C-alpha positions, 0 to 999 in steps of 0.5 A: 756740705749743706750750709744750713745758713743758706735758704733762698739761694738754694733755689738757684740750681746747681748739681750735687757737689762731688769730692775734691782734691787739692795739690799745693804747692805746684811750682813753676820756674820763672827766672825773670820774675824774681821768684818762682810762681807758686800755685794751688790746683783744686779739682774734682776727684774724678772726671775728665776734660775738666774746664779750667778756672784761673783765679786772680786774688786781690789785696786787702789787710789779710796776711795770708789769703791774698795768695794761692791760699785764699778764696776757699769759698769760691775755690771749693764751690767751683771745684766741687761742681766740676771745675779745675781751679788754678790759683797763683800767688802773685808777687803783690802777696806779702806772705808768698810774694814780694809784697813786703819789699818796697824796693822790688821792681813793680811794687806795690801792685806788680801789675804786669807780673800779675798778668804774665803769671797767667800766660806762664800757667797756660804755657805750662799746663803739662808741667802743672799736671806733672807735679799734680798727677791727680789731674794729669790728662784731665784738664781741658785747655780748650775751655779756660775762664779767668776770675778776678776779685778787686785788683785781681779783676783789673788783672783779669780784665787785661787778659780779656782784652781791656787795655792799659798804658804802661806808666813807665813807657807810655805804651798802650798795651794789648795783653789779650790772651785768646786762650781764655774764652770767658771771664768774671770780674768781682768788685773790680776796678772801674774807669780812670775817670771814676778814680780819685786823684790820689788813686790815679796818681798812686796807681797809674797802671790801673787806668783801663780802657774797657772798650777793647774788652771783647771776651764774654764777661760777667761783672759782679758788684755790691750796691754798697761797695763804696770806697771814697779813697778809690772812687768818686762814683760810689759803688757804681764804679765797680759796674763800669766794666759792664757798661764800657765793655762790648764783651761784658754781656751780664751784670749781677748786682748784689743788694746790700753787698760790699767789697767781699760779696758776702765772704768770697775771700775766706771763711769767717774772715775778719776782713770781710765787710759784709759776711752773709752766707746767703749772699755768698751762696748767690755769688758762688752759684751765679758765677758758677752758672755763668761760667758753665754756660759760657764754656759750654754753649749747650749748658742751660745753667745760666738761663736757669739761674737768671730765671731764678733771680727774676723770680726771687728779686731780693737775692740779686738783679741781673742785666743782660745785653 
């Protein structure tokens, strides 16, 4: 569907959108998790060898959208332009997880469980296809990317190679999943050194060593995304995964953007602090282009997209290592 609110961002080239189909819920047994893992699968109605995007939701004040039922602006766009998107409801979700149970192990972030959710998904693609026959035989397990927003960005960074210390045991954890060959971190958490003392004390599992993040990654942040409760370094804290990671080869900065990057979490969501269809379109198109080229070395989408940004600097800026 053409969005009449979007004008300048249309210059970032993408192919014509195609019809999509969504299967919801798809449920995977997970005896040691506390709850079965519920998913939503969204994909083009037609086409084979579909590259896969795993999407990790963040938190926030929304009752329902921090789950498999959120992030429609991203999911709809990715699926209508060629990706199969798989969204889990992490245990941190209050509506579909254990986010209301303060006595649940891992509360409130369920940090390790969030990471393990994606291993469970990739181990069970055939089971997912069996419950969603419309995508049976159409998923390409050799082309998998992971996208995460906010706390979901922290989750994805671990899958891409960043390391964290288990607060219970003190063990440094290497949770890299080599089946994931590209990533996008959206308004993700930065270094432990940039966190406030209260944040570090409350969420020690978020202390991340990005020096081992070696998977190709795009970092996206808004230059007005300043949360004094979380960081002492202002909006630039969210850009630190780019500066500290050898695998993060591109940084997309959105001028005027805050934590929701124009509205990625949901359409007309009251929680969105910077709703802007033009900015959202930049986020959609640039992340799509990065993933297309990262998963297919011969695809010129990223080169074309960055060229457009250079010619239209009011939309965003891009740094490339």
